N, C-alpha and C positions, 0 to 999 in steps of 0.2 A: 504494500499499500505506499502511495506517495503521500508525504505530509508537506512539512515547511522545508523542503529541500534535502530530506533525507528519508530514508527507508525505515519503516516501524516493523520490526519482526512480528510475525503473525502471532506468535506465543506471548508477546507482550500484551495482547489484547484480550487474550482469554483471562476470565475471572479465576483468581486463584481460590481454589477450595480449602478451607480450614477446618480442621478437626474440631468437634464440639468438646465441651468439657468431658473429662473423665468421669464415669459414673461414681458416686460416693461409694466408698467402702469403709466399714469401721476400723479395719486394719490401719487406715490412715492416721486413726487417733492413738495408737500404741496402747491397745487394751492390754490388761494383765492376762486376760483370757477371753477367746471368743468361741463359740459353739454354734455351728449351723447344722442342722441334720440334713438340709438339701445337699451338703457336700458329701457325697457317697464315700469318697475317699478316706474319710475321717472316722467312718464307723465300722466296728468289728464286732463279731458275735461273742468272742472270748476275751479275757481281761489281758492277754498277751499279744494280740495283734494279729495272730495266725489265721484267722477265719473271717474274710470281709463279710459284712451285710450287704446282701444283693437282692432281698425281697422283702415285701411288707410281711409283718409279723414274726421276724426274727429277733432274737434276743439282742440286747446291746450291751457288752461286756466292757468295750472300750470306746471311748469318744475322744478323739484327738483334738487338741486345742489349734485352732487356726493362726493364733498368734506366735510370734517367734519365742515364746517362753516356754513351750511344750509342757504346759500345766494341764496334762490331760486327765479326764475322768474316767474311772474304772469301777469295775465291779468283780471280785473274785468268786463271790457266791453265785452260783448259776441260777438258783431259785429266786434271789433278790435282783435279778437284772431287769431292768425296764426293757420294753418292746418298740422296736422301730416300726413306724406306721406311715403309710403315704396313700393318698387317694389318686394318685398319678399326676397331681399338681402341686400340692403341699406335702411337707414332711415334718414329722414330729416323733418325739419321744412319748411314750405312754407308760404311766406307772399303774400298778395293779391295786393300789390303796391297801396294800397288806405289809409288804416289807421291802419294796423296791427303793433303789437308791444307789447313786454314784458319788465318788469323792475323789479328790486329787490327793497328791502327796502333800504333807505339812509344809506348805510353803509361803502362806500368805500371814500377814499380820492381822490379828483382831483389833481393829482400832480405826479411827476417822483419819483422813475422809475416805469415803468408799461410794461408788456409783455401780449401779447395776441397771440393765436394760433387759426386760424379759418378755418373751411372746408367750402367752398361756391360755389353756381353758380349764377351768376347774370341772371335773366329772362328778366327784363325790357331792353329796347333799347332806350327808348326815356329820355331825360334829361341830362343836363349838369353840374347840381350840384351834391351833394353827397348823395347816398342812404346809410344810415346808416347800418352797420353790428353789430357794438357794440361800444358803448361810456359811459364814466363815466362823469357825468355832473350836473350842478346846474341849470344854466339858458343857454339862447341862446349865452351869451357871456363869459360864464365859464365853460370850459369843454374840454374834449379829445374825438376824435371820429375816428374810422376806417371805411371807407366806400369806394364806389366805383361810379365813374360817369359812369352812364348806357350806354349812346349812344356809347361810346368807351371802355366800361369795363376797367377802368383805375383806380388803386388804389390811395386813397388820405388819408392822415393822417392830421387831423385839430387839433390844440390846440389854446386855448385863456383863458385868466384870467384878464379880466377887473376889476374885484375886487381888484387885485394887481397890475394893470397898465400893464399887458403884452399883447402885442398885437399879432394879429392873425399869426400863422404859418399854411400855407396850403401847405404841402409838397406831391407832387405827383410823381408817377413813371415816368421815363423819356420818355416813348414812349407807344403807343397803344399796349397793350398786352394781353388782357383778352381773346378775342375770345368767350365769354359766354359760356365757358367751365366750368367744374368742377376744383376748385383749392384749394390748401392749401397755406395759406399766414401766416406768423409770423411777428409780428411788435413788436420792443422793444424801448421804449422812455426812455431816461435818461436825465439828466441834460443839456439842450441845443443841444440835438442830438436826431435823430430818425433813426432806421435802420429797414430794412423791406426785407422779401425773399418771392419769389413766387416759389411755387413747388421746393423748395430746392435751388433756385439760387437767389443770391442777386440782389435787384432791386432799394433800397432807401438806402442812406448812406449820410445824410444831416444834417444840422444845423436846431435847431427850436428855437423860442423864449422862451418857458416855461424852467425854470432853477429849482430852490428850492423852488418856491411858492406852496402853497396847499391851498385847501379848504376841510375841513372833511365833512364826512357824507353825501355822494350823492349816488343816485342810480346808478347801472350800467343797460344800456337800450339796447335792441336788437329790431332791426326793426325801426320804426319811431322814430327819435331822437329830440332833442330840440336845439342843437347847430346850429349856423349861417350856412346856406347853405344846411341844411338837407331836403330832399324831400322824399317822398314816392316813393316806387319802390319795384318790385316784385323780391324776390330771395329764394334760398334754402340754408339752414344752416344745415350743416352735423354734425357740433359739435363746441364747444367753450370751450377755456381754458384761464383762466385769472390769473395773478399775479398782483395784485394791489400793491401800494407803500407799504403797511403794511407787505408785504411778501417777502421772499428772492427769488431774480429774477434768473431763469434758466440761466445757462451759454451756450456758444455757442454749446459745444457738446450736453447738454441736449435738446436744442431747436431742433438739428437735429432728435434725438429720438422722441420728441414730434411731429414733422412734419410726421415722418414716422408713428406713431401711428394712427394719424388724417388720412393720405392716405389710410391706411388699412381699415378704416371705411367707406371710399367712393369710393374705386376702382380706385384711382389714383396711378400711378407709378412715383416716384420721382427719 
């Protein structure tokens, strides 16, 4: 093409295609641990990782952490292993409501701050204590637990550290709210405070007794826990994201992105 006395290469007239932004990944926030049941390569039927999970209804004995920290969840007792479930679109872990549970090695501090984002659906409808979704704990009186009261599907956050003289905080959502549907919850505990969101809406913003005390090197537990008030109960877990006290905690804007990512893995609209 002729212009103002010189040739313009044809390629220069083509519109440059620019790649869109990369999709958000929770891994970009450097979590302490990240578990996604849709990632088939992280699921194994046995606790040693010898037999992969390949089909709906198989036991889950080892769930590998997707973060760089290798904080894998496992269960050595075959009868206490949750079940991998899928409907062909979504994927989840399902507990039997009797004794199912998974735990990491003792690598986390019990203490603030801590943030967890959970995709879950409560199946049990009986019981007024707390069915544990995720906790970091040493004993029944030294730990932090996120759970649900099954009869009314009500979120609870429990913390206590008897070893350091910290009495129990049992912070609950202000009303019956779950409806036993699929939900995304985020909980962030800081010194003397805990905040939680349900499907993108704030539901807890309260004080708690645990401040700067801590106990090192304890496991993260999913399913049946050990802290006071934990009871067995059936639920579905669509994913778990954890930032323990050793990690940089996600800010409010990042928590929104993490919730939206979780919602996309389970068909929930926020």
